[in-house]
VMD Tcl script that draws the C-alpha trace (Angstrom):
set ca {
  {0.00 0.00 0.00}
  {2.76 2.39 0.94}
  {4.80 1.41 -2.12}
  {1.80 2.04 -4.38}
  {1.32 5.57 -2.99}
  {5.00 6.43 -3.43}
  {5.00 5.21 -7.03}
  {1.80 7.13 -7.75}
  {3.36 10.36 -6.56}
  {6.51 9.87 -8.67}
  {4.87 8.42 -11.78}
  {2.83 10.43 -14.23}
  {0.67 7.44 -15.25}
  {-1.14 5.64 -12.38}
  {-1.89 2.77 -14.81}
  {1.82 2.13 -15.38}
  {2.33 2.41 -11.60}
  {-0.18 -0.38 -10.97}
  {1.57 -2.61 -13.53}
  {4.91 -2.08 -11.79}
  {3.45 -2.89 -8.40}
  {1.85 -6.03 -9.79}
  {5.19 -7.24 -11.14}
  {6.89 -6.44 -7.82}
  {4.44 -8.54 -5.78}
  {3.62 -11.21 -8.36}
  {4.98 -13.99 -6.09}
  {2.62 -13.12 -3.22}
  {-0.97 -14.18 -2.64}
  {-3.95 -12.13 -3.86}
  {-5.00 -11.18 -0.32}
  {-1.74 -9.30 0.38}
  {-1.46 -7.77 -3.06}
  {-1.12 -4.01 -2.39}
  {-1.80 -2.91 -5.94}
  {-5.19 -4.64 -5.90}
  {-6.05 -2.97 -2.57}
  {-4.95 0.40 -3.93}
  {-7.01 0.04 -7.09}
  {-10.07 -1.01 -5.12}
  {-9.99 2.22 -3.11}
  {-8.92 4.39 -5.99}
  {-11.12 6.06 -8.59}
  {-8.54 5.17 -11.26}
  {-9.56 2.21 -13.44}
  {-7.02 -0.60 -13.40}
  {-5.90 -1.47 -16.94}
  {-7.15 -4.85 -18.16}
  {-4.04 -5.53 -20.27}
  {-0.37 -4.81 -19.69}
  {1.04 -1.70 -21.36}
  {4.27 -3.56 -22.19}
  {3.04 -5.69 -25.08}
  {5.62 -5.85 -27.86}
  {4.35 -5.82 -31.40}
  {5.68 -8.20 -34.04}
  {8.76 -6.54 -35.58}
  {7.78 -7.58 -39.11}
  {4.88 -6.74 -41.36}
  {1.47 -8.36 -41.30}
  {2.28 -10.69 -44.19}
  {5.23 -12.16 -42.29}
  {3.10 -12.53 -39.21}
  {0.50 -14.46 -41.24}
  {3.24 -16.77 -42.55}
  {4.45 -17.39 -39.03}
  {0.93 -18.18 -37.80}
  {0.35 -20.55 -40.72}
  {3.72 -22.23 -40.10}
  {2.93 -22.71 -36.40}
  {-0.38 -24.30 -37.30}
  {1.47 -26.59 -39.72}
  {3.98 -27.58 -37.03}
  {1.26 -28.41 -34.53}
  {-0.48 -30.59 -37.09}
  {2.80 -32.37 -37.91}
  {3.51 -33.07 -34.24}
  {-0.04 -34.21 -33.60}
  {-0.04 -36.64 -36.54}
  {3.54 -37.74 -35.86}
  {4.76 -37.33 -39.44}
  {7.33 -34.55 -39.16}
  {11.05 -34.53 -38.38}
  {12.22 -31.33 -36.68}
  {15.95 -30.71 -37.14}
  {17.53 -27.88 -35.13}
  {21.18 -28.28 -36.12}
  {22.43 -26.40 -39.19}
  {25.05 -29.06 -40.04}
  {22.40 -31.79 -39.90}
  {20.13 -29.69 -42.10}
  {22.97 -29.21 -44.56}
  {23.78 -32.95 -44.63}
  {20.14 -33.93 -45.18}
  {19.77 -31.48 -48.04}
  {22.99 -32.81 -49.57}
  {21.49 -36.32 -49.40}
  {18.55 -35.11 -51.48}
  {16.01 -34.50 -48.70}
  {13.80 -31.43 -49.23}
  {12.50 -29.60 -46.14}
  {8.94 -28.33 -46.15}
  {9.74 -25.37 -43.87}
  {12.87 -23.57 -42.75}
  {12.62 -21.17 -39.80}
  {15.55 -18.83 -39.32}
  {16.51 -15.72 -37.34}
  {19.26 -14.13 -39.44}
  {19.53 -13.98 -43.22}
  {23.21 -14.94 -43.20}
  {22.51 -18.46 -41.96}
  {20.71 -19.37 -45.19}
  {23.83 -18.59 -47.22}
  {25.58 -21.63 -45.73}
  {22.89 -24.05 -46.93}
  {22.62 -25.65 -50.38}
  {20.33 -24.05 -52.94}
  {16.81 -23.87 -51.51}
  {14.22 -24.82 -54.12}
  {10.46 -25.22 -54.14}
  {8.39 -26.39 -52.36}
  {10.49 -25.28 -49.36}
  {9.05 -22.29 -47.50}
  {11.31 -20.00 -45.49}
  {9.99 -17.95 -42.56}
  {12.06 -15.41 -40.64}
  {11.18 -15.20 -36.95}
  {12.51 -13.61 -33.78}
  {14.75 -15.16 -31.14}
  {11.84 -15.53 -28.73}
  {9.74 -17.28 -31.34}
  {12.65 -19.62 -32.13}
  {12.94 -20.42 -28.43}
  {9.31 -21.57 -28.47}
  {9.97 -23.90 -31.40}
  {13.13 -25.58 -30.12}
  {13.78 -27.53 -26.93}
  {17.48 -26.69 -26.58}
  {18.84 -24.10 -24.18}
  {20.85 -22.27 -26.86}
  {19.40 -22.36 -30.34}
  {21.53 -22.08 -33.48}
  {18.94 -19.78 -35.03}
  {17.53 -22.25 -37.54}
  {15.09 -25.15 -37.64}
  {13.90 -27.22 -40.60}
  {10.95 -29.58 -40.97}
  {11.43 -32.75 -43.04}
  {9.09 -35.62 -43.85}
  {9.76 -38.87 -42.05}
  {11.45 -41.59 -44.11}
  {9.61 -44.82 -44.82}
  {10.53 -48.24 -43.48}
  {11.79 -49.19 -46.95}
  {14.75 -46.80 -46.76}
  {17.67 -48.20 -48.74}
  {20.97 -48.79 -46.95}
  {24.12 -47.16 -48.26}
  {26.98 -49.44 -49.25}
  {27.21 -53.21 -48.97}
  {24.68 -54.35 -46.36}
  {25.66 -56.84 -43.66}
  {22.93 -59.27 -42.50}
  {22.45 -57.82 -39.02}
  {19.25 -56.66 -37.31}
  {19.71 -54.67 -34.09}
  {16.80 -55.16 -31.67}
  {16.55 -52.78 -28.68}
  {14.44 -54.01 -25.77}
  {13.11 -51.27 -23.47}
  {15.98 -48.86 -24.12}
  {14.52 -45.64 -22.78}
  {17.37 -43.17 -23.30}
  {16.91 -41.25 -26.60}
  {20.62 -40.48 -26.76}
  {21.52 -44.17 -26.63}
  {19.06 -45.03 -29.38}
  {20.35 -42.22 -31.58}
  {23.97 -43.36 -31.12}
  {23.05 -46.97 -31.99}
  {21.25 -45.80 -35.14}
  {24.34 -43.87 -36.16}
  {26.64 -46.87 -35.58}
  {24.29 -49.26 -37.39}
  {24.01 -46.91 -40.36}
  {27.79 -46.53 -40.48}
  {28.24 -50.32 -40.68}
  {25.33 -50.61 -43.17}
  {23.23 -52.99 -41.06}
  {19.94 -54.43 -42.29}
  {17.74 -52.46 -39.87}
  {17.20 -51.21 -36.31}
  {14.08 -52.34 -34.40}
  {12.78 -51.15 -31.02}
  {10.34 -52.73 -28.57}
  {7.06 -51.03 -27.56}
  {8.56 -49.64 -24.32}
  {11.63 -48.04 -25.91}
  {12.15 -44.33 -26.54}
  {10.79 -42.74 -29.69}
  {12.95 -42.66 -32.82}
  {11.86 -39.13 -33.66}
  {12.53 -37.23 -30.46}
  {14.84 -34.22 -30.95}
  {17.41 -35.78 -28.60}
  {17.43 -38.97 -30.68}
  {17.90 -37.01 -33.89}
  {20.79 -35.03 -32.46}
  {22.55 -38.17 -31.20}
  {22.15 -39.93 -34.55}
  {23.40 -36.96 -36.61}
  {20.35 -37.46 -38.87}
  {21.33 -41.06 -39.72}
  {17.62 -41.95 -39.68}
  {17.57 -41.49 -43.45}
  {20.42 -43.96 -44.06}
  {18.99 -47.18 -42.59}
  {15.53 -48.83 -42.34}
  {13.89 -48.28 -38.95}
  {11.03 -50.17 -37.32}
  {9.68 -49.06 -33.96}
  {7.27 -50.47 -31.39}
  {7.56 -54.11 -32.55}
  {7.40 -57.03 -30.15}
  {10.14 -59.66 -30.27}
  {7.60 -62.34 -31.19}
  {6.67 -60.34 -34.31}
  {10.33 -60.22 -35.34}
  {10.67 -64.00 -34.89}
  {7.66 -64.65 -37.13}
  {9.27 -62.91 -40.11}
  {12.85 -64.09 -39.44}
  {14.32 -66.69 -41.86}
  {15.32 -70.02 -40.33}
  {19.05 -69.61 -41.09}
  {19.39 -66.48 -38.93}
  {21.05 -66.67 -35.51}
  {19.79 -64.87 -32.40}
  {22.47 -63.25 -30.24}
  {21.62 -62.09 -26.71}
  {24.13 -59.55 -25.41}
  {24.40 -59.66 -21.63}
  {24.79 -56.38 -19.77}
  {27.14 -57.56 -17.00}
  {29.80 -60.15 -16.27}
  {27.67 -61.80 -13.59}
  {24.82 -62.58 -16.00}
  {27.28 -63.94 -18.56}
  {28.71 -66.50 -16.12}
  {25.26 -67.81 -15.23}
  {24.31 -68.34 -18.88}
  {27.66 -69.77 -20.07}
  {28.20 -66.89 -22.44}
  {31.31 -66.46 -24.55}
  {33.28 -63.22 -25.02}
  {32.23 -61.29 -28.08}
  {35.56 -61.87 -29.88}
  {35.03 -65.66 -29.63}
  {31.44 -65.63 -30.93}
  {30.70 -66.70 -34.49}
  {29.02 -63.87 -36.42}
  {29.58 -65.26 -39.92}
  {25.86 -66.11 -40.23}
  {22.98 -63.60 -40.46}
  {22.19 -62.50 -36.92}
  {19.67 -60.62 -34.79}
  {21.47 -58.90 -31.91}
  {19.29 -58.17 -28.89}
  {20.31 -55.42 -26.45}
  {18.46 -54.55 -23.25}
  {18.37 -51.70 -20.80}
  {21.43 -51.07 -18.67}
  {19.57 -51.46 -15.36}
  {18.07 -54.94 -15.22}
  {19.47 -56.19 -18.52}
  {17.53 -58.34 -20.95}
  {14.08 -59.58 -20.13}
  {14.01 -63.40 -19.65}
  {10.81 -63.48 -21.70}
  {12.78 -62.74 -24.87}
  {15.07 -65.75 -24.41}
  {12.06 -67.92 -23.61}
  {10.32 -66.81 -26.82}
  {13.44 -67.62 -28.86}
  {13.70 -71.10 -27.31}
  {10.01 -71.82 -27.90}
  {10.33 -70.74 -31.52}
  {12.92 -73.50 -31.87}
  {14.23 -72.81 -35.39}
  {17.17 -70.49 -34.69}
  {20.61 -70.98 -33.22}
  {21.01 -68.95 -29.99}
  {24.28 -67.22 -29.05}
  {24.93 -65.71 -25.60}
  {27.80 -63.24 -25.53}
  {29.18 -60.40 -23.44}
  {31.93 -57.78 -23.39}
  {34.53 -58.57 -20.70}
  {35.33 -55.75 -18.26}
  {37.28 -55.43 -15.03}
  {35.45 -56.78 -11.93}
  {34.99 -53.26 -10.51}
  {33.01 -52.18 -13.59}
  {29.60 -53.76 -13.90}
  {28.85 -53.02 -17.56}
  {29.31 -50.66 -20.46}
  {26.86 -48.12 -21.82}
  {24.39 -49.88 -24.11}
  {25.23 -47.67 -27.10}
  {28.96 -48.37 -26.68}
  {28.34 -52.11 -26.30}
  {26.16 -52.14 -29.41}
  {28.81 -50.30 -31.41}
  {31.49 -52.82 -30.42}
  {29.32 -55.82 -31.33}
  {28.12 -54.27 -34.60}
  {31.62 -53.67 -35.89}
  {32.85 -57.05 -34.66}
  {30.24 -58.68 -36.87}
  {31.07 -56.33 -39.74}
  {34.72 -57.38 -39.47}
  {33.85 -61.10 -39.52}
  {31.45 -60.65 -42.43}
  {34.03 -58.80 -44.51}
  {36.64 -61.47 -43.76}
  {34.18 -64.08 -44.97}
  {33.58 -62.17 -48.21}
  {37.30 -61.84 -48.89}
  {37.88 -65.55 -48.33}
  {35.07 -66.48 -50.69}
  {36.08 -64.05 -53.44}
  {39.87 -64.19 -53.49}
  {40.85 -67.38 -51.68}
  {42.96 -65.40 -49.20}
  {42.90 -67.00 -45.74}
  {45.54 -65.08 -43.81}
  {44.41 -61.96 -42.00}
  {46.85 -59.44 -43.45}
  {45.12 -56.56 -41.71}
  {46.47 -57.83 -38.38}
  {49.99 -56.80 -39.42}
  {48.94 -53.42 -40.76}
  {48.51 -54.41 -44.40}
  {45.85 -52.52 -46.34}
  {43.66 -55.30 -47.73}
  {40.93 -53.07 -49.15}
  {41.71 -54.08 -52.74}
  {42.27 -57.79 -52.17}
  {38.74 -58.68 -53.22}
  {39.68 -57.81 -56.81}
  {42.60 -60.27 -56.91}
  {41.80 -63.10 -59.37}
  {41.95 -66.69 -58.20}
  {44.87 -68.86 -59.38}
  {44.00 -72.08 -61.14}
  {45.53 -75.14 -59.48}
  {46.80 -76.38 -62.87}
  {48.87 -73.23 -63.24}
  {50.62 -73.62 -59.89}
  {53.39 -76.03 -61.07}
  {54.15 -73.80 -64.05}
  {54.40 -70.77 -61.79}
  {56.75 -72.65 -59.47}
  {58.91 -73.74 -62.41}
  {59.13 -70.15 -63.66}
  {60.15 -68.97 -60.20}
  {62.91 -71.60 -60.07}
  {64.20 -70.38 -63.40}
  {64.31 -66.79 -62.20}
  {65.93 -67.44 -58.83}
  {68.86 -69.89 -58.52}
  {68.92 -72.58 -55.88}
  {71.22 -72.56 -52.89}
  {73.65 -75.01 -54.54}
  {73.96 -72.87 -57.68}
  {74.53 -69.80 -55.54}
  {77.33 -71.59 -53.64}
  {79.08 -72.54 -56.91}
  {78.86 -68.98 -58.19}
  {80.27 -67.64 -54.92}
  {83.20 -70.11 -55.08}
  {84.03 -69.05 -58.64}
  {83.94 -65.38 -57.68}
  {86.21 -66.03 -54.68}
  {88.77 -67.86 -56.90}
  {88.80 -65.00 -59.39}
  {89.35 -62.46 -56.61}
  {92.21 -64.50 -55.15}
  {93.96 -64.72 -58.55}
  {93.69 -60.95 -58.97}
  {95.22 -60.36 -55.53}
  {98.13 -62.74 -56.19}
  {98.95 -61.09 -59.53}
  {98.90 -57.70 -57.82}
  {101.37 -58.91 -55.16}
  {103.76 -60.30 -57.79}
  {103.82 -57.02 -59.67}
  {104.63 -55.07 -56.51}
  {107.50 -57.31 -55.54}
}
mol new
graphics top color blue
foreach p $ca { graphics top sphere $p radius 0.5 }
foreach p [lrange $ca 0 end-1] q [lrange $ca 1 end] { graphics top cylinder $p $q radius 0.2 }
display resetview
């Protein structure tokens, strides 16, 4: 009450004074709100709206575009068909891959200069920093956000695909799922599948962790393990990856570097706390048509387990290594692992096979080019005799 009177005496506008008092005591209850008491006893009418309402800095046409874009975004989120990318490098990479955004929201004009050529039907809308903060869920925005359409489940893999399906059972951390998608796409796996209780593929945190690798590998979400088994060919193995050393000892698991991943495989990873559900192993046993592999990643006794995304990355690339070794053996007949001694064997798959009938001829040609040990001894004896004769003649001439 006293503060309201003082502000009224020093302020030309009692309406502005009431607004200031309201902001000062906004954290208090309505009964002890002095500005309300002052207005009740004052002939001055309290303003219904605040006098500090900022107008949109752009013209009406831009404001209409922004309103239409916001309505479009809400519809996309409600229907679950949009992909909202808030990183300018990810936006650039997706556009380089041939993906066309439907909307691009930006704050400064200079940020669009770093993107590839923007063509129709992409719509660009310039907004303020506060409006961008409402669109994004990050603390510090990069000043740009693009909306892409979600890829279908028939997305083609890049490169030579390895027969590996990664199944994630109740993995609830979006960052872990995004990292696994990125690793699986890098190794060109067949697909990534999640259980009904796992985190969503299309959360902003998942997209950031995957670096927009969603468009490089087929994804299937919210599928039960029994549904995967129904469509799985009989020659595929099922690999259960244990989360800790204790579980691996109970199930007679083998270390991952001793497991055989030369056959098509479904790798099953569970949550870090609690590990794999026993129901999954029971379903695989009841199905009865697939070979089951139990494996784990050895760690020191003081460390219980690795992060699920790190464990998945290790297993994925272990299988990729074994699959590529198998391809090289089948194509070129090379059995030795030359990569273990630092030899670059990337071009060995193009080496033609040698016919067995040509082997004796090759050996005979090599014998003709390189003398045997006996012939080399004879040649060395002859050379020694010649040198000795030269030395003796030289001594005679001197004397």
